[in-house]
C-alpha positions in Angstrom: -6.3 -11.4 -8.8 -7.6 -10.4 -12.6 -11.5 -11.1 -13.1 -10.4 -13.7 -15.2 -8.3 -15.5 -12.8 -11.4 -15.3 -10.3 -14.0 -17.1 -13.4 -11.3 -19.4 -13.9 -11.1 -20.8 -10.2 -14.7 -20.5 -9.7 -15.3 -22.6 -13.2 -12.8 -25.5 -12.3 -14.3 -25.4 -8.5 -16.8 -27.8 -9.9 -14.6 -30.0 -11.7 -12.4 -30.5 -9.0 -14.9 -31.5 -6.2 -16.5 -34.2 -8.2 -15.1 -36.7 -6.2 -15.9 -35.7 -2.4 -13.1 -35.2 0.0 -10.5 -36.3 -2.9 -9.1 -32.9 -3.0 -8.6 -32.4 0.6 -7.3 -36.1 1.3 -4.8 -35.3 -1.3 -4.1 -32.5 0.2 -3.4 -33.3 4.2 -1.5 -36.0 2.7 0.8 -34.4 0.5 1.2 -31.6 3.6 1.9 -34.1 6.0 4.5 -35.9 3.6 6.2 -32.0 3.3 6.1 -31.0 6.4 5.3 -33.9 9.2 5.9 -31.9 12.0 2.7 -29.9 11.5 0.7 -33.2 11.7 0.1 -33.2 15.2 -1.6 -29.9 14.8 -4.4 -31.9 13.6 -6.8 -34.4 15.0 -6.2 -38.1 14.5 -9.3 -39.0 12.6 -9.2 -36.4 9.6 -13.0 -37.0 8.0 -14.5 -34.0 10.1 -11.3 -32.1 9.0 -11.2 -32.5 5.6 -15.2 -31.9 5.1 -14.2 -28.5 6.6 -11.2 -27.7 4.4 -14.1 -28.5 1.4 -16.6 -26.3 2.4 -14.1 -23.7 3.0 -12.4 -23.9 -0.2 -16.1 -23.6 -1.6 -16.8 -20.6 0.3 -13.7 -18.5 -0.5 -14.0 -19.5 -4.2 -17.5 -18.4 -4.2 -16.6 -15.0 -2.7 -13.3 -14.3 -4.3 -15.3 -11.4 -6.1 -16.2 -9.9 -2.5 -13.1 -9.3 -0.3 -14.9 -7.8 2.5 -16.7 -11.0 3.3 -13.4 -13.0 2.8 -11.7 -10.9 5.1 -14.8 -11.2 7.7 -14.0 -15.1 7.2 -10.4 -14.6 7.2 -8.8 -12.7 9.7 -10.6 -15.3 12.3 -9.7 -18.2 10.8 -6.0 -16.8 10.7 -5.9 -15.9 14.6 -7.4 -19.5 15.0 -5.0 -20.8 13.4 -2.3 -19.4 15.3 -4.1 -20.4 18.6 -3.7 -24.1 16.9 0.3 -23.6 16.2 0.2 -22.6 12.7 3.0 -20.0 11.6 3.2 -17.5 8.9 6.0 -20.1 7.5 3.7 -22.8 7.4 1.5 -21.1 4.6 4.4 -21.5 1.5 4.0 -25.4 2.5 0.5 -24.8 2.4 0.4 -23.6 -0.6 2.6 -26.0 -2.5 0.7 -28.8 -1.3 -2.6 -27.2 -2.2 -1.3 -27.2 -5.9 0.2 -30.7 -6.1 -3.2 -31.9 -4.9 -5.3 -29.8 -7.3 -2.9 -31.2 -10.1 -3.5 -34.5 -8.8 -7.1 -34.6 -8.2 -8.8 -32.4 -11.1 -10.3 -34.4 -13.7 -8.8 -33.4 -17.0 -6.0 -31.5 -14.9 -5.8 -28.0 -15.0 -4.5 -26.0 -17.7 -1.5 -23.8 -17.2 -3.8 -20.4 -16.7 -6.3 -22.3 -14.3 -2.6 -23.4 -12.3 -1.8 -19.7 -12.4 -5.3 -18.6 -11.6 -5.0 -21.0 -8.5 -1.8 -19.5 -7.7 -3.0 -16.5 -7.6 -6.0 -17.1 -5.3 -3.9 -18.7 -2.8 -1.1 -15.7 -2.5 -4.4 -13.3 -2.2 -5.6 -15.6 0.7 -2.2 -16.3 2.2 -1.6 -12.5 2.7 -4.8 -11.9 4.0 -4.5 -14.6 6.7 -0.3 -13.7 7.5 -0.8 -9.5 7.4 0.2 -9.2 4.1 -2.8 -7.9 2.6 -3.0 -3.9 2.8 -4.2 -2.3 5.9 -4.3 -5.4 7.7 -2.3 -7.3 10.8 -3.8 -11.0 11.3 -1.6 -11.6 13.8 -3.1 -8.6 16.3 -6.0 -9.3 17.9 
């Protein structure tokens, strides 16, 4: 990610999270519509899950300029996701669902540059979590 892309993602986050849990609800609705077989991996009551997603999103966005902090958080998160049944193949659907939800819930929409910045951020994060990040293999304990 470029410094400009990081600034765009960080700058757009406040707009995106104006309505509490809207992004998370839209994300999960989109994800479950695209990949219904992942629904059983989640609790029936998604209230706590939507809060976890938003808190994780805030943390990740705030730390885009400190990849070491992200690695310290994302590597254990990736391992937990494997235990829950997530596979590297799920990450593409997650990324698409996130982009659709971002577009749908951002007041005023996202500019083309902001969309590209979010895509770059998600790519960097998913690469860290799936082992594509240089020097890391998230699947090995």
